[in-house]
ZATI-437457 format. One record per residue (C-alpha): x, y, z; residue number from 1; residue in one letter. Coordinates in steps of 0.2 Angstrom, whole numbers. Layout:
# ZATI-437457
    px    py    pz   n res
     X     Y     Z NUM   A
...
***
This chain:
# ZATI-437457
    px    py    pz   n res
     1    -1     0   1   M
     9    16    -6   2   E
     4    33     0   3   L
     8    56     3   4   G
    -3    74     7   5   T
    -9    91     3   6   N
   -26    93     7   7   G
   -37   105    17   8   S
   -36   110    36   9   R
   -49    98    38  10   A
   -61    95    53  11   P
   -59    78    61  12   S
   -77    73    55  13   V
   -79    78    36  14   A
   -98    80    33  15   C
   -96    94    21  16   R
   -85    98     8  17   P
   -69   108    11  18   M
   -57   117    -1  19   A
   -39   109    -2  20   S
   -24   117    -2  21   T
   -11   121   -13  22   S
     6   112   -15  23   R
    12   128    -8  24   R
     2   129     6  25   T
     6   112    10  26   F
    24   116    10  27   L
    21   131    20  28   S
    12   121    34  29   S
    28   111    36  30   I
    38   127    42  31   A
    21   131    52  32   A
    20   114    60  33   A
    27   120    77  34   G
    19   135    78  35   V
     2   128    73  36   A
     0   115    87  37   A
   -10   124    98  38   P
   -23   128    86  39   L
   -26   111    80  40   A
   -41   107    92  41   A
   -49   123    84  42   A
   -45   119    65  43   R
   -50   102    68  44   L
   -67   103    77  45   S
   -82    93    73  46   T
   -96   101    60  47   P
  -113   100    63  48   T
  -120    82    59  49   R
  -131    80    43  50   R
  -149    73    47  51   G
  -155    65    64  52   A
  -143    54    75  53   P
  -141    36    69  54   K
  -139    19    76  55   K
  -122    12    72  56   I
  -115    -5    75  57   L
   -95    -6    72  58   V
   -89   -24    71  59   L
   -73   -22    79  60   G
   -71    -4    85  61   G
   -57    -5    99  62   T
   -40    -7    88  63   A
   -33     7    77  64   F
   -46    14    65  65   L
   -62     9    75  66   G
   -58    21    89  67   P
   -56    38    80  68   P
   -71    32    70  69   F
   -81    29    85  70   V
   -76    45    94  71   R
   -81    55    79  72   A
   -99    46    78  73   A
  -101    49    96  74   Q
   -95    68    94  75   A
  -109    71    80  76   N
  -122    63    92  77   G
  -125    45    86  78   H
  -129    30    94  79   T
  -114    18    93  80   V
  -114    -2    99  81   T
   -98   -12    97  82   L
   -97   -31    93  83   F
   -82   -40    96  84   N
   -74   -54   105  85   R
   -67   -43   119  86   G
   -50   -47   117  87   K
   -43   -31   110  88   T
   -42   -15   123  89   N
   -56   -24   131  90   P
   -58    -9   144  91   G
   -61     5   128  92   M
   -79    12   127  93   F
   -86     6   143  94   A
  -100    19   142  95   D
  -105    10   125  96   L
  -116    -5   122  97   E
  -104   -19   120  98   Q
  -109   -37   112  99   L
   -99   -51   113 100   R
   -97   -63   100 101   G
   -85   -73    88 102   D
   -87   -71    68 103   R
   -74   -85    65 104   E
   -84   -97    74 105   K
  -101   -93    68 106   G
  -106   -85    84 107   D
  -117   -70    78 108   L
  -130   -74    92 109   E
  -130   -57   101 110   A
  -134   -48    83 111   L
  -149   -58    80 112   K
  -166   -48    81 113   G
  -155   -30    81 114   R
  -158   -16    70 115   Q
  -147    -2    65 116   F
  -145    11    53 117   D
  -127     7    48 118   A
  -115    -6    50 119   V
   -97    -2    50 120   V
   -87   -19    45 121   D
   -68   -15    51 122   T
   -64   -33    54 123   S
   -69   -43    39 124   G
   -55   -52    32 125   Y
   -65   -70    26 126   V
   -80   -69    12 127   P
   -91   -82    23 128   A
   -91   -72    38 129   H
   -94   -54    29 130   V
  -109   -65    20 131   E
  -115   -71    36 132   A
  -116   -53    44 133   T
  -121   -43    29 134   A
  -137   -57    27 135   K
  -141   -55    44 136   L
  -145   -35    41 137   F
  -149   -36    24 138   A
  -168   -32    29 139   E
  -162   -22    45 140   R
  -149   -10    41 141   C
  -149     4    27 142   N
  -130     5    24 143   H
  -117    -8    26 144   Y
   -98    -1    25 145   Q
   -84   -14    22 146   F
   -67    -8    25 147   I
   -55   -16    11 148   S
   -39   -12     5 149   T
   -28    -8   -11 150   I
   -22   -25   -10 151   S
   -37   -30   -20 152   V
   -27   -24   -35 153   Y
   -13   -37   -31 154   G
     5   -35   -24 155   S
    18   -23   -29 156   F
    26   -24   -47 157   G
     7   -32   -52 158   Q
    -3   -18   -54 159   R
    -5    -5   -68 160   P
     4    12   -67 161   D
   -11    22   -62 162   R
   -26    13   -53 163   I
   -45    18   -51 164   D
   -59     7   -45 165   E
   -62     0   -63 166   K
   -46    -8   -61 167   A
   -45   -28   -62 168   E
   -45   -38   -45 169   T
   -36   -54   -43 170   P
   -47   -68   -38 171   D
   -43   -82   -25 172   V
   -46  -101   -29 173   P
   -63  -106   -21 174   V
   -56  -119    -9 175   D
   -43  -106    -2 176   K
   -58   -94     2 177   A
   -68  -109    11 178   E
   -51  -114    20 179   E
   -50   -96    25 180   A
   -66   -99    33 181   G
   -61  -112    43 182   Q
   -44  -106    50 183   V
   -44   -97    67 184   N
   -29   -85    62 185   E
   -32   -76    47 186   I
   -12   -74    45 187   R
   -14   -91    36 188   K
   -24   -85    21 189   A
   -11   -69    19 190   M
    -4   -75     3 191   P
   -24   -73    -2 192   F
   -26   -56     8 193   Y
   -31   -45    -6 194   G
   -40   -57   -15 195   A
   -50   -62     0 196   L
   -55   -44     4 197   K
   -62   -43   -13 198   A
   -73   -58   -12 199   R
   -78   -49     5 200   C
   -83   -34    -5 201   E
   -94   -45   -17 202   A
  -101   -55    -3 203   A
  -107   -39     6 204   A
  -114   -31   -11 205   E
  -124   -47   -15 206   K
  -131   -48     2 207   A
  -137   -29     2 208   M
  -137   -23   -16 209   P
  -135    -4   -18 210   G
  -132    -1     1 211   K
  -114    -6     4 212   V
   -99     7     3 213   A
   -84    -3    -1 214   N
   -71     8     5 215   I
   -52     3     0 216   R
   -39    13    10 217   P
   -21    12     6 218   G
    -8    14    21 219   L
   -17    19    35 220   I
    -6    31    45 221   V
    -6    42    62 222   G
    -6    41    81 223   P
   -11    24    88 224   G
    -2    15    71 225   D
     7     0    79 226   T
    14    -6    62 227   S
    26     7    62 228   D
    26     8    43 229   R
    26    28    44 230   F
    30    31    63 231   T
    48    25    58 232   W
    51    41    49 233   W
    45    55    62 234   P
    54    43    76 235   V
    70    42    65 236   R
    71    60    60 237   L
    68    66    79 238   D
    84    54    84 239   R
    95    66    72 240   G
   110    62    64 241   G
   113    55    45 242   E
    96    47    40 243   V
    98    36    25 244   L
    84    40    14 245   A
    78    29     1 246   P
    78    31   -20 247   G
    71    46   -29 248   D
    67    61   -17 249   P
    53    65   -30 250   D
    47    47   -31 251   G
    27    48   -25 252   H
    21    42    -9 253   V
     3    40    -5 254   Q
    -7    38    13 255   F
   -21    42    23 256   V
   -23    49    41 257   D
   -33    36    51 258   V
   -45    51    59 259   R
   -47    59    41 260   D
   -52    41    36 261   L
   -63    39    49 262   A
   -70    55    47 263   A
   -75    51    29 264   W
   -82    35    35 265   M
   -94    41    45 266   L
   -98    56    31 267   H
  -103    41    19 268   C
  -114    35    32 269   I
  -123    52    36 270   E
  -123    55    16 271   H
  -130    39    12 272   D
  -115    37     0 273   V
  -112    19    -7 274   A
  -102    11   -21 275   G
   -82     8   -22 276   V
   -68    20   -16 277   F
   -51    20   -15 278   N
   -45    31     1 279   A
   -29    36    -2 280   T
   -21    52    -3 281   G
   -22    66   -11 282   F
   -27    82   -19 283   H
   -11    81   -30 284   G
     6    73   -30 285   R
    18    73   -15 286   V
    35    67   -15 287   S
    46    57    -3 288   M
    56    72     1 289   A
    42    82     5 290   E
    36    69    18 291   V
    54    67    25 292   L
    55    85    24 293   G
    40    87    36 294   A
    47    76    47 295   C
    62    84    49 296   K
    54   100    51 297   C
    44    94    66 298   A
    58    91    77 299   T
    73   102    83 300   S
    85    87    82 301   S
    99    90    70 302   A
    96    77    56 303   A
   104    76    38 304   E
    93    65    24 305   L
   107    55    13 306   V
    98    50    -2 307   W
   104    35    -9 308   V
   100    27   -26 309   S
    87    12   -28 310   E
   102     2   -36 311   E
   111     3   -22 312   F
    99    -1   -11 313   L
    94   -16   -21 314   D
   112   -22   -22 315   D
   114   -21    -3 316   N
    98   -32     0 317   E
    88   -18     9 318   V
    70   -22     6 319   K
    57    -8     2 320   P
    41    -4    12 321   Y
    47   -12    28 322   M
    65   -10    31 323   Q
    62     8    22 324   M
    44    13    26 325   P
    35    21    12 326   L
    49    17    -2 327   W
    41     8   -16 328   I
    54     4   -31 329   P
    50    12   -47 330   R
    45    -5   -56 331   D
    33    -8   -42 332   G
    25     8   -38 333   R
     7    14   -44 334   S
    -5    28   -43 335   V
   -19    25   -33 336   V
   -34    36   -40 337   D
   -42    42   -26 338   C
   -53    57   -36 339   S
   -70    47   -34 340   R
   -68    48   -14 341   A
   -62    66   -14 342   I
   -78    70   -25 343   A
   -89    60   -12 344   A
   -82    70     3 345   G
   -65    63     7 346   L
   -54    78    15 347   R
   -36    77    21 348   F
   -26    87    35 349   R
    -8    94    31 350   P
     5    80    33 351   I
    14    92    45 352   A
    -2    89    57 353   D
     0    69    54 354   T
    18    70    57 355   V
    18    81    73 356   R
     3    71    80 357   D
    13    53    76 358   T
    28    59    83 359   L
    20    66   100 360   Q
    10    50   102 361   W
    26    39    98 362   A
    33    48   113 363   K
    20    49   125 364   T
    12    30   121 365   E
    23    21   110 366   R
    38    22   120 367   G
    56    18   117 368   D
    53     1   111 369   K
    64    -5    95 370   P
    56    -3    79 371   F
    56   -23    76 372   A
    47   -24    59 373   R
    53    -9    51 374   T
    67     3    47 375   G
    84    -1    48 376   L
    97    -4    65 377   P
   107    10    69 378   A
   123     1    63 379   A
   118    -6    48 380   R
   111    13    43 381   E
   127    20    46 382   A
   137     4    37 383   E
   126     7    22 384   L
   128    27    22 385   I
   148    24    24 386   A
   146    12    10 387   K
   137    24    -3 388   W
   149    38     2 389   R
   162    27    -3 390   S
   155    20   -20 391   V
   152    39   -24 392   K
   170    43   -20 393   A
   176    29   -30 394   E
   167    35   -45 395   K
   172    54   -45 396   K
   190    47   -44 397   G
***
């Protein structure tokens, strides 16, 4: 999932269209990030709800994307009920009605006979599970929102250069889809993750035709992201020193702040938005250099970006995306068109805000635990930078 931002200074719940900022404004927002911090609460205030308050059921709701959505819905006066196993952050939202069940085991008993205005499915990975839930609410719900992924378009290197919602989605063998419905750990089905999500989309639409919003985010980032696929960069620049920067500085990136995605999810419910939507960033092209520049400007630490070529990284077996977060080599890089979602109300806060808030979250809540899955160990990074300088010196000599 590859993804970057320039966008409007949007409120945390995007229930009405707002003008996007220009590239120049985006760059200015980076420089102003430290000054703007005290104004963030006012700028991101919740707008007026459209229509009567709704009863919303969230399947999941206590991990990463769920909490910002639940808080946005509460702020707009909606009644939220959670359905989950009670295993992830069980003490969260103690003031809400919480129904217990396990989709993997077919336990939907707590949902039977219940009626809601909207169902938000943040936890569906297996087609049979989504089909069962959507069928249950086919006649008792006006809107089913399924959180999918741009992985439905295939893995890096297998996608077209530009992707919109009409792009082909690879399928998964029926036996693999059925097998995924029988395992307790979805990780066993991860080789088919994107294709299974595509089948989930189809299952929801078949059960509730015309009432489903299939939302395909790319990389979701921001406070609370324990995947560290974006958090690495603000934290690494804050540490200071020479920082290995991957590939082409002008190479584009895309991602979406979890709070902007949650705000738009609520917008879709309040405005009866249905269909298939890519939910990436942004209103225009954003480069890797701009994102890392935003990270550098969010800290007072002395940091120097050392840009090395893709060829050098490949020769030294530095893996994209995880060892070098956000970096996707030219051959696997695709532009994911999100203009349809933007036309339907998706808005973005400045990257400077996302960087600042992510760094603050990392310092206060993530803590100083090591980056086990992303980034490079300090010694390895220093070794690569020294080697890169040596290679450059030899070429000049």
